[in-house]
C-alpha positions in Angstrom: -20.2 -21.0 -40.0 -17.6 -21.2 -42.7 -16.0 -18.3 -44.5 -18.5 -16.1 -46.4 -16.9 -15.2 -49.7 -17.4 -11.6 -50.8 -17.6 -10.9 -54.6 -18.5 -7.2 -54.0 -16.2 -4.3 -53.5 -17.5 -3.6 -50.0 -15.4 -5.7 -47.5 -17.5 -4.8 -44.5 -20.6 -6.2 -46.1 -19.6 -9.9 -45.7 -18.7 -9.2 -42.0 -22.1 -7.6 -41.4 -23.9 -10.5 -43.0 -22.0 -13.2 -41.2 -22.5 -11.4 -37.8 -26.2 -11.1 -38.6 -26.4 -14.8 -39.3 -24.8 -15.6 -35.9 -27.0 -13.1 -34.1 -30.3 -14.2 -35.7 -29.7 -17.9 -35.3 -29.0 -17.2 -31.6 -31.8 -14.7 -31.0 -34.5 -16.5 -33.0 -33.7 -20.1 -32.4 -31.2 -20.3 -29.6 -28.5 -21.8 -31.8 -25.2 -20.5 -30.6 -22.1 -20.2 -32.9 -19.6 -23.0 -32.5 -15.9 -22.3 -31.9 -15.0 -24.3 -35.1 -17.0 -25.7 -38.0 -16.4 -29.2 -36.8 -18.1 -28.4 -33.5 -21.3 -26.9 -35.0 -24.5 -28.7 -35.9 -25.1 -26.6 -39.0 -22.7 -25.2 -41.6 -23.8 -22.1 -43.4 -21.5 -21.1 -46.3 -21.8 -19.1 -49.4 -21.1 -16.0 -51.4 -22.1 -12.4 -50.9 -23.0 -11.6 -54.5 -24.5 -8.1 -54.3 -24.3 -4.8 -52.5 -25.8 -1.7 -53.9 -27.3 1.6 -53.1 -29.6 3.6 -55.2 -32.2 6.4 -54.9 -35.4 5.3 -53.1 -37.3 8.5 -52.9 -37.1 12.2 -53.8 -38.1 15.6 -52.5 -40.5 17.9 -54.2 -37.4 19.7 -55.8 -36.3 16.4 -57.3 -33.4 15.8 -54.9 -32.6 12.4 -53.4 -34.4 12.1 -50.0 -33.6 8.4 -49.3 -31.3 5.7 -50.6 -32.1 2.0 -50.6 -29.3 -0.4 -49.7 -29.7 -4.0 -51.0 -27.6 -7.0 -50.1 -27.8 -10.4 -51.9 -26.2 -13.7 -51.0 -26.2 -17.3 -52.3 -26.1 -19.5 -49.3 -26.1 -23.2 -48.5 -27.0 -24.8 -45.1 -25.7 -28.3 -44.4 -25.8 -30.6 -41.4 -22.6 -31.2 -39.6 -20.2 -33.5 -41.4 -22.3 -33.9 -44.6 -20.5 -34.4 -47.8 -21.0 -31.8 -50.5 -22.5 -34.5 -52.7 -25.5 -34.9 -50.3 -28.4 -32.5 -50.9 -28.1 -29.6 -48.4 -30.9 -28.7 -45.9 -31.4 -25.5 -47.8 -29.7 -23.7 -50.7 -30.7 -20.5 -52.4 -30.4 -16.9 -53.0 -31.6 -14.3 -50.5 -31.8 -10.6 -50.8 -32.8 -7.9 -48.4 -33.0 -4.1 -48.5 -33.2 -1.1 -46.1 -33.9 2.5 -46.9 -31.9 5.2 -45.2 -32.0 9.0 -45.3 -29.7 11.3 -47.2 -27.4 13.2 -44.8 -25.8 16.7 -44.9 -22.3 15.4 -44.5 -20.3 12.5 -45.9 -19.6 11.3 -42.3 -23.3 11.2 -41.4 -24.1 9.6 -44.8 -21.7 6.8 -44.2 -23.1 6.3 -40.7 -26.6 6.0 -42.2 -25.4 3.5 -44.8 -23.6 1.4 -42.1 -26.8 1.3 -40.1 -28.8 0.3 -43.2 -26.3 -2.5 -43.9 -26.8 -3.9 -40.4 -30.6 -3.8 -40.8 -30.5 -5.3 -44.3 -28.1 -8.0 -43.1 -30.5 -8.9 -40.2 -33.4 -9.2 -42.6 -31.3 -11.4 -44.9 -30.4 -13.7 -42.0 -34.1 -13.9 -41.0 -34.9 -14.9 -44.5 -32.3 -17.7 -44.4 -33.8 -19.1 -41.2 -37.4 -18.8 -42.5 -36.4 -20.6 -45.8 -34.5 -23.3 -43.9 -37.5 -24.0 -41.7 -40.0 -23.9 -44.6 -38.0 -26.6 -46.5 -37.5 -28.8 -43.5 
């Protein structure tokens, strides 16, 4: 996998998405990450274009109860050694979200958001695999 460019202000987001891509390709299809791009069979590259959290649900007293974290990426999957002028195996935009509870302290809140980022990244990676296989 090549470098995943991050156009958001959240540096950890691209790391989580890239890790999720590695993990999901391995867990779902037995495709292990290569040591270098030249050694891999597939090259996944792209840009993390969105990272945002907003209110997802409210209490009876109109206070936020849950937030929804959404991550979006534009990704391209190519075969090993393919020139960029050749049509890729798959190219598209994927987006995934995960709700997480409001917490009493900022530390707990950050922990909840981090867990939601991991879950949303995993869902995003699963969508990439599904889209790749549907177009194959």
